[in-house]
C-alpha positions, -999 to +999 in steps of 0.1 A: +000+000+000+011+036-006+028+053+024+027+088+008+002+112+022-027+117-003-020+154-006+014+147-021+003+125-049+013+137-084+006+119-117+043+118-125+053+100-093+026+078-079+038+054-052+033+017-054-001+007-041-020+038-054-054+030-067-067+043-100-102+030-105-100-008-103-062-008-109-034-007-084+001+007-092+028-020-090+058+000-104+070+029-125+079+021-161+087+053-180+077+089-189+074+111-219+062+145-229+025+139-223+022+109-200+038+085-176+036+047-178+031+025-147+029-013-143-005-020-128-025-050-116-062-055-109-069-042-074-085-074-063-059-097-079-024-084-071-008-116-085-025-113-119-007-105-151+003-068-152-010-042-176+005-009-188-013+022-174-005+054-192-015+084-172-018+120-184+005+146-169-020+174-175-056+174-163-082+165-189-057+161-217-079+154-248-050+135-264-057+104-243-093+101-254-082+104-290-055+078-285-079+054-268-104+057-296-077+050-323-064+020-304-098+005-299-102+003-337-069-016-343-061-053-341-027-065-351-001-088-336+026-061-336+004-035-317-001-041-280-038-047-271-060-019-257-081-027-226-099+003-213-097+040-205-106+060-173-099+090-152-080+094-119-091+122-096-060+137-078-063+150-042-064+185-057-097+176-074-083+176-110-091+147-133-063+130-152-072+105-180-055+072-184-054+043-209-049+006-200-029-015-225-010-047-228+024-048-211+053-056-234+085-072-221+112-059-244+138-034-253+136-003-276+149-012-311+182+006-311+191-006-276+182-041-285+205-039-316+234-027-296+233-057-274+233-086-298+239-096-335+210-103-357+205-121-390+192-108-423+162-130-419+155-116-384+158-080-396+135-086-425+109-103-404+109-074-379+105-049-407+076-070-420+060-069-385+061-031-385+049-027-421+019-049-413+011-029-382+012+003-403-009-013-430-036-019-404-034+017-392-036+031-427-066+008-436-085+028-409-076+061-427-053+068-397-016+076-394+009+070-365+030+102-371+058+091-347+074+060-361+110+057-347+133+034-328+121+046-294+086+037-303+094+001-313+100-026-287+116-059-295+097-085-274+120-108-255+099-139-258+099-141-296+118-112-310+087-096-325+088-059-333+060-041-315+049-006-326+039+015-296+029+050-285-001+063-304-002+096-286+003+116-318-018+092-340-046+107-360-077+093-377-102+110-400-128+124-376-104+129-347-101+164-331-071+183-343-049+192-313-017+203-330-012+240-337-011+249-374+026+259-374+037+228-355+047+193-366+039+164-344+065+137-341+103+137-340+122+161-364+149+135-375+121+113-389+099+138-406+095+136-444+110+159-470+075+170-481+066+182-446+098+203-444+092+218-479+056+226-469+069+245-439+094+265-460+067+273-485+043+285-458+067+304-435+046+335-435+012+317-436+009+308-399-025+293-404-013+267-430-016+232-416+003+202-429-017+170-431+004+139-426-004+108-446+007+072-450+037+083-471+050+102-440+048+070-419+066+051-447+095+076-448+098+075-410+100+037-412+128+041-438+147+064-415+142+039-386+155+010-408+185+031-420+194+042-385+190+007-371+210-012-398+238+014-403+238+035-371+235+066-393+207+089-403+200+099-439+205+136-447+184+161-468+200+178-497+199+216-498+164+229-507+161+254-536+134+274-553+123+267-589+113+293-615+078+295-600+091+302-565+083+267-552+106+250-528+122+217-540+146+192-528+168+171-552+175+140-531+180+124-497+217+117-490+220+081-478+248+069-455+276+050-474+271+021-450+237+015-465+254+004-497+269-025-478+235-041-470+224-071-489+208-057-521+174-074-516+171-055-483+189-023-493+166-015-523+133-015-505+147+006-477+162+031-502+128+033-519+111+043-486+137+072-484+127+087-518+122+124-519+089+121-538+061+104-517+047+086-548+080+068-553+079+051-519+054+025-530+028+011-506+032-003-471+018-036-484+044-038-511+072-033-485+057-059-462+055-085-489+091-078-499+103-082-463+083-114-458+098-130-489+133-120-477+126-134-443+118-169-456+147-194-454+166-197-487+173-232-499+208-238-513+207-258-545+234-284-552+255-277-583+257-308-606+291-324-609+309-324-642+313-362-641+288-387-627+295-394-591+284-423-569+251-416-552+252-404-516+225-406-489+219-369-489+239-339-501+253-315-476+232-284-474+248-252-462+229-231-437+210-202-454+226-168-454+195-155-436+205-174-404+241-161-403+244-136-374+251-100-386+287-090-380+302-125-380+323-128-413+293-124-435+294-129-473+296-097-494+258-096-500+249-099-463+238-073-437+268-051-429+278-046-393+264-015-377+288+014-378+294+045-357+267+071-362+272+104-379+245+130-372+220+136-398+217+174-401+250+191-410+253+229-408+244+244-441+241+283-441+259+301-470+263+338-476+240+337-507+213+317-490+178+333-489+160+341-457+139+309-460+170+287-465+186+304-435+157+292-415+162+255-425+184+242-396+171+210-381+173+193-415+208+201-424+200+238-428+198+264-401+189+277-367+155+293-365+137+263-379+159+242-357+144+259-327+109+256-341+115+219-348+129+214-313+099+231-298+075+207-316+079+180-290+067+203-262+036+214-281+004+195-277+011+176-309+048+170-306+069+141-293+105+133-292+105+104-267+070+101-254+063+074-229+037+050-241+025+016-249-002+010-275-033-009-281-050-030-308-042-033-345-070-035-371-060-058-400-047-093-400-014-100-417-015-122-448+014-142-434+003-167-407+036-163-389+029-126-384-005-132-370-001-160-345-024-156-315-008-133-289+001-148-255-022-139-227+007-126-205+013-088-210+047-076-201+070-046-195+091-021-215+126-010-204+141+024-208+171+030-231+197+058-229+186+092-242+190+095-279+211+126-289+199+151-315+218+167-344+241+194-333+241+185-296+272+193-276+296+163-273+320+156-244+358+159-249+382+130-253+381+124-216+343+122-215+339+157-199+312+182-209+321+219-212+299+231-183+298+218-148+261+212-147+261+191-179+264+153-178+277+129-205+253+102-216+253+081-248+281+102-264+265+136-259+261+162-232+228+167-213+213+191-188+195+174-160+163+191-149+135+183-125+112+155-138+082+177-133+096+202-159+102+175-185+070+180-204+077+218-206+112+216-219+115+230-254+140+204-268+126+171-260+132+162-224+139+125-221+134+104-190+162+080-180+162+061-146+137+085-131+155+117-141+148+141-170+176+151-194+175+178-221+201+181-249+229+206-243+234+228-273+264+250-283+265+286-271+242+308-292+215+283-296+184+285-274+186+267-241+168+234-242+158+236-206+139+268-211+102+262-208+078+270-236+069+307-240+033+313-230+010+326-257 
């Protein structure tokens, strides 16, 4: 039972034993910009299988009702199941919505990949899982809008990729919560067309970008690229055509991507096309990954001369089962390499005002601050805590749609993911300012957990503490709260 006095209860730090409706808090699991996730059990059955309870940090946050409605429409083996929604009344009298979902025992994708080698077949199967999950979402006319490594858990029991956190998801009749000049999701994963839209409408503050399935496909391509090469793709410099429209020539791909097995590289490259229509469909990508995931039989080469019959020819193990990074053939998945950040500095003396505002994409500082602020707006998210609910369509592959186990499980936190341009520690691992701490190859500013949701540049929770990226002098402080309108 909780030992904390009721008056001290806060949604971000509920003690074990706290009751929320018919659920009892059993442990803390993680926190993001809009909500905190707890492990919970039925109040009358404390030894029952746990569930994930995602609780809003702000009273009456409408995002949670929208998320619950979307999840209730979805059924897919790679989307955790939705159970119910409710409200918790705090001692102050405020009502905080919550969503109950399946508990997933796994690691975030990039953290999982750092811990163990994986085969070509395994990587292809996991990408197929994610593509089928997106296919079910898109079949509802909905979009996820925040596909990234942090929102993908690799389940321990079977290695299945689970797409989580539908806090920024949108379906046709859903209430719009994001301001017109803000982009929900994570800047490093947003599509070229969304960035060009923002350049084209810099002075039209009421213009609103409407994300579609092609945006989710591009984000899946960025996720696959970052996962398989440890590097992000980069945008080429934008330019204006004769009619004054902003264009982009290409997306610059990491050299390490060329080392991937061609049958995996080509579909991933297609997802990273500048033009949305060239990315194909999510069903096409899923089918390609499913074919690639199947074991490849090795055919015996006939001998030049007849040879005595043998009981059975020796069959070599298929390439798809060779662990990545262990003396693979030339056409196999290349070992992951050290990451180079995606958005290089780009300002030139001849650049126009709009190009000078293109920073978070490999172009400049004002838009960089706007992009960083997106995660703290009602529609943005850099590393939002969450688990998800039900997926809507059934995969065409039986292996992708096996009945889910009845035991929900838990997600673990990974190290905070640095952002482009973030201050890095020196050769001795020291950050330039005393208050800064070095984590995951970058410098961070620790702030109070209660201020995490208000931090402009994507506060990230790690082991119960909030960290925001430290930026070089001259860039806006990431720990500064959002300006009030």
